[in-house]
C-alpha positions in Angstrom: 84.4 111.9 84.3 87.7 113.6 84.8 90.7 111.4 83.7 93.0 110.0 86.5 95.9 112.3 85.8 93.8 115.4 86.1 92.2 113.9 89.2 95.6 113.5 90.9 96.7 116.9 90.0 93.4 118.4 91.4 93.8 116.3 94.6 97.4 117.5 94.9 96.3 121.1 94.5 93.6 120.8 97.2 96.3 119.6 99.7 98.4 122.4 98.9 95.6 124.9 99.3 94.8 123.4 102.7 98.4 123.8 103.8 98.6 127.4 102.4 95.3 128.4 104.1 96.2 127.2 107.6 99.8 128.6 107.4 98.8 131.7 109.0 101.6 133.7 110.5 101.7 136.6 112.9 99.3 135.1 115.4 96.3 136.1 113.4 93.8 134.0 115.3 90.6 135.7 113.8 91.7 135.0 110.3 92.4 131.4 111.3 89.1 130.9 113.1 87.3 132.4 110.0 89.1 130.0 107.6 88.0 127.0 109.8 84.4 128.1 110.0 84.3 128.8 106.1 85.8 125.3 105.4 83.4 123.6 107.8 80.4 125.3 105.9 81.6 124.5 102.5 82.2 120.8 103.5 78.6 120.8 104.8 77.6 121.9 101.3 79.6 119.1 99.8 77.8 116.5 102.1 75.7 115.2 99.3 78.7 114.2 97.4 79.1 110.4 97.5 82.4 109.5 96.1 85.8 110.9 95.5 85.0 110.7 91.6 82.0 112.9 92.1 84.0 115.4 94.2 86.5 115.9 91.5 83.7 116.3 88.9 82.1 119.1 91.2 85.4 121.0 91.3 84.4 123.3 88.3 81.4 124.4 90.4 83.6 125.3 93.4 82.9 129.0 93.2 79.0 128.5 93.3 79.5 125.9 96.1 81.4 128.4 98.2 78.9 131.2 97.3 76.1 128.8 98.6 78.0 128.3 101.8 78.4 132.1 102.4 74.9 132.7 101.8 73.8 130.1 104.1 76.0 131.1 106.9 76.2 134.9 106.6 80.0 134.7 106.6 82.2 136.4 104.2 85.7 135.6 102.8 87.2 138.8 103.8 90.8 138.7 102.9 90.9 134.9 102.5 91.6 133.6 99.0 88.8 132.0 97.3 90.8 129.4 95.7 92.6 128.3 98.9 89.3 128.1 100.9 87.7 126.1 98.2 90.7 123.8 97.8 90.9 123.3 101.6 87.2 122.3 101.8 87.5 119.9 98.9 90.7 118.4 100.6 88.7 117.8 103.8 85.8 116.3 102.1 88.0 114.2 99.9 89.8 112.7 103.0 86.3 111.9 104.5 85.2 110.2 101.2 88.4 108.3 100.8 88.3 106.9 104.3 84.7 105.8 103.7 85.6 104.0 100.4 88.6 102.4 102.0 86.6 101.0 104.9 84.0 99.8 102.4 86.4 98.0 100.3 87.9 96.4 103.5 84.6 95.2 104.5 84.0 93.7 101.2 87.3 92.0 101.2 86.6 90.5 104.8 83.1 89.4 103.6 84.4 87.7 100.4 87.2 85.8 102.5 84.8 84.6 105.0 82.5 83.3 102.2 85.4 81.5 100.7 86.2 79.8 104.1 89.6 81.5 104.2 91.5 81.9 107.6 93.4 85.1 106.5 92.6 88.0 104.2 94.9 90.6 102.5 93.4 94.1 103.2 96.2 96.0 101.7 99.4 95.3 99.6 101.5 97.6 97.5 105.0 98.3 96.4 108.0 95.9 95.9 109.7 94.1 98.6 113.0 94.1 96.7 112.8 97.8 95.8 113.7 99.4 99.2 112.8 103.1 99.3 112.3 103.1 95.4 108.9 101.6 95.7 108.4 100.8 99.4 106.5 97.6 100.2 103.5 97.5 102.6 100.8 95.1 103.4 98.2 94.3 106.1 97.1 90.7 106.4 94.2 90.0 108.9 93.5 86.8 110.7 89.8 86.5 110.3 89.0 84.5 113.4 90.7 87.1 115.7 91.2 90.3 114.0 95.0 90.1 114.7 96.8 91.5 111.7 100.4 91.4 110.5 101.5 94.8 109.1 104.6 94.8 106.9 106.6 97.9 105.9 109.8 99.1 104.7 111.5 101.7 107.0 115.0 103.2 107.5 117.1 101.7 110.1 117.7 104.4 112.7 121.3 103.9 113.1 122.3 103.3 109.5 119.5 104.7 107.4 119.3 101.6 105.1 116.0 100.0 104.3 114.7 97.3 106.6 111.7 95.2 106.3 109.5 95.3 109.5 106.7 93.3 110.7 104.3 94.4 113.5 101.0 93.0 114.7 97.9 95.1 115.5 94.4 94.1 116.4 91.7 95.1 114.0 87.8 94.8 114.1 87.4 91.4 112.4 84.2 92.5 110.6 85.6 95.9 109.4 89.3 96.1 109.6 89.1 99.3 111.8 92.0 99.6 114.1 91.3 98.4 117.7 94.8 98.1 119.3 98.0 99.3 117.7 100.1 97.3 120.1 98.6 94.1 121.5 102.2 93.0 122.5 102.8 90.1 120.0 105.5 91.3 117.8 107.7 94.2 116.5 110.3 92.7 114.2 112.9 94.1 111.5 114.8 92.1 108.9 117.8 93.2 106.6 116.8 91.1 103.5 113.6 89.9 101.9 114.2 86.2 102.3 114.5 86.3 106.3 111.5 88.6 106.1 109.5 86.2 104.3 110.6 83.5 106.7 109.7 85.8 109.6 106.3 86.5 108.2 105.5 82.9 107.9 106.5 82.1 111.4 104.5 85.1 112.7 101.4 83.7 111.0 101.7 80.7 113.2 102.3 82.8 116.3 99.1 84.8 115.5 97.2 81.7 114.9 98.4 80.1 118.2 97.6 83.3 120.1 94.1 83.4 118.5 93.5 79.8 119.4 94.7 80.5 123.1 92.2 83.5 123.2 89.3 81.4 122.3 90.1 78.8 124.9 90.7 81.5 127.4 
């Protein structure tokens, strides 16, 4: 299995290849359309790859995978660079696999929280609340009964550029954590310091629980 540092470098190179491949100047529509068709064909070849780790391990066979896609479709690379086409294809498949893995992880967290009899579940949390932009904090906490979730983030104040802590409420599917409504009209708050942010978050949890209770009654 490829070590994590190498895997990160590969994923970064795939994204760079994707950007380069589609940065087609001069209005060359035919070249762009060929690139799209090739990438789709190669992604189909990668359909049997079941995880992001496996995808990284398949990279040494990229040339063979591209050749198989070309043979199966009758397409030709033409003037398109092989490494960019392969990298863009792996980037697209990686994005799909990552989304699947993230969704599966959310579902498992939700199931475990329900099994424990919890009212809330943390679907995501990263960064340091005190670090500002150096290590931006972010989290998503979902109320299991309603799917209403509190999303915390660190963003720049539009007028000053300084870091502010924000809290918004979205509605997620309570079974999977998939986004249902990005603005159910409950809250969109900002705080300049971590203490007021934590107080605001606690108060917002109560608001969410009251809203969920009202929805059940209604």
